[in-house]
PLY file of the C-alpha trace (Angstrom):
ply
format ascii 1.0
element vertex 105
property float x
property float y
property float z
element edge 104
property int vertex1
property int vertex2
end_header
16.58 7.55 27.12
18.01 5.83 24.29
17.28 6.69 20.94
17.11 3.66 18.72
17.69 3.49 14.76
16.74 0.18 12.51
18.91 0.21 9.06
18.60 -2.60 6.41
22.20 -2.35 4.83
21.58 -5.33 2.49
18.46 -7.29 0.85
18.94 -10.61 -0.32
16.76 -11.37 -3.22
15.88 -14.38 -5.39
15.80 -13.03 -9.30
12.40 -15.11 -9.41
10.11 -16.78 -7.18
6.53 -17.74 -8.85
6.40 -15.82 -11.29
7.17 -12.93 -9.04
11.02 -10.86 -9.18
13.48 -9.77 -6.85
12.00 -11.22 -3.95
13.36 -10.42 -0.79
14.70 -13.98 0.87
16.96 -12.38 3.86
17.00 -9.55 5.25
20.57 -8.30 7.05
19.28 -5.65 10.02
20.65 -3.60 12.41
19.26 -1.84 15.34
21.98 1.21 17.18
20.84 2.73 20.54
22.54 5.56 21.67
21.66 7.22 25.48
21.57 11.20 25.76
25.52 10.80 26.55
26.37 9.88 23.42
27.07 6.29 24.71
26.03 3.57 21.50
25.68 -0.37 20.74
24.78 -1.72 17.90
22.95 -5.12 17.49
22.76 -7.01 14.33
21.29 -10.12 12.64
19.70 -11.49 9.76
16.16 -12.79 9.25
15.15 -15.49 6.30
12.04 -14.41 5.17
8.94 -17.13 4.55
7.96 -17.40 0.86
6.09 -14.58 0.07
2.36 -14.59 -0.57
1.59 -13.41 -4.76
-1.83 -11.78 -3.38
0.25 -9.07 -1.57
3.31 -8.65 -2.89
5.01 -5.55 -2.73
7.67 -5.10 -6.04
11.19 -4.57 -4.69
11.48 -1.11 -6.24
8.09 0.07 -4.15
9.55 -1.22 -0.70
10.01 1.03 2.00
12.35 0.72 5.93
8.46 0.79 7.07
7.65 -2.24 5.22
10.81 -4.11 5.80
10.97 -2.91 9.78
7.08 -4.48 9.86
8.70 -8.02 8.07
11.37 -8.41 10.52
9.41 -7.01 14.02
6.76 -10.50 13.08
10.24 -12.73 13.24
12.04 -11.50 16.13
11.28 -10.02 19.37
11.64 -6.14 19.09
11.56 -5.17 22.15
13.82 -8.14 23.44
16.86 -6.64 21.19
16.03 -3.39 22.46
16.90 -4.64 25.91
19.78 -6.08 24.43
21.20 -2.93 23.23
20.14 -1.06 26.63
22.06 -3.56 28.31
24.97 -3.48 26.30
25.11 1.01 27.37
24.89 0.09 30.45
27.44 -2.17 30.34
29.74 0.10 28.25
28.52 3.10 31.12
29.25 0.59 34.42
31.59 -2.01 33.44
31.62 -5.26 35.40
35.02 -5.58 34.94
38.05 -3.41 35.07
41.39 -4.78 33.44
44.08 -2.64 35.38
47.87 -2.44 35.24
49.40 -4.00 38.55
50.35 -1.70 40.68
54.28 -2.52 40.58
54.68 -2.12 36.83
0 1
1 2
2 3
3 4
4 5
5 6
6 7
7 8
8 9
9 10
10 11
11 12
12 13
13 14
14 15
15 16
16 17
17 18
18 19
19 20
20 21
21 22
22 23
23 24
24 25
25 26
26 27
27 28
28 29
29 30
30 31
31 32
32 33
33 34
34 35
35 36
36 37
37 38
38 39
39 40
40 41
41 42
42 43
43 44
44 45
45 46
46 47
47 48
48 49
49 50
50 51
51 52
52 53
53 54
54 55
55 56
56 57
57 58
58 59
59 60
60 61
61 62
62 63
63 64
64 65
65 66
66 67
67 68
68 69
69 70
70 71
71 72
72 73
73 74
74 75
75 76
76 77
77 78
78 79
79 80
80 81
81 82
82 83
83 84
84 85
85 86
86 87
87 88
88 89
89 90
90 91
91 92
92 93
93 94
94 95
95 96
96 97
97 98
98 99
99 100
100 101
101 102
102 103
103 104
């Protein structure tokens, strides 16, 4: 079983958009997966956000990690990203190619 952890190290903001302040424009995300053996892999990317809906705007200081995760889940295929992380963990555990020194070296 793989445990997945999301993090959002940087939220790029625009100081002002149509009277709203500190509007998140780009979300930098990381998805880390770790299996029971401690083998891990981290995927990362960015999502450029659509302009905010003033009726449903959350002030920057009130944002939660769950809010931001919900935003990016609407923009990227979360299951696909998790599958990529799982595949990379499997590749680390069972590499398809192994470099070896020549036997005469």
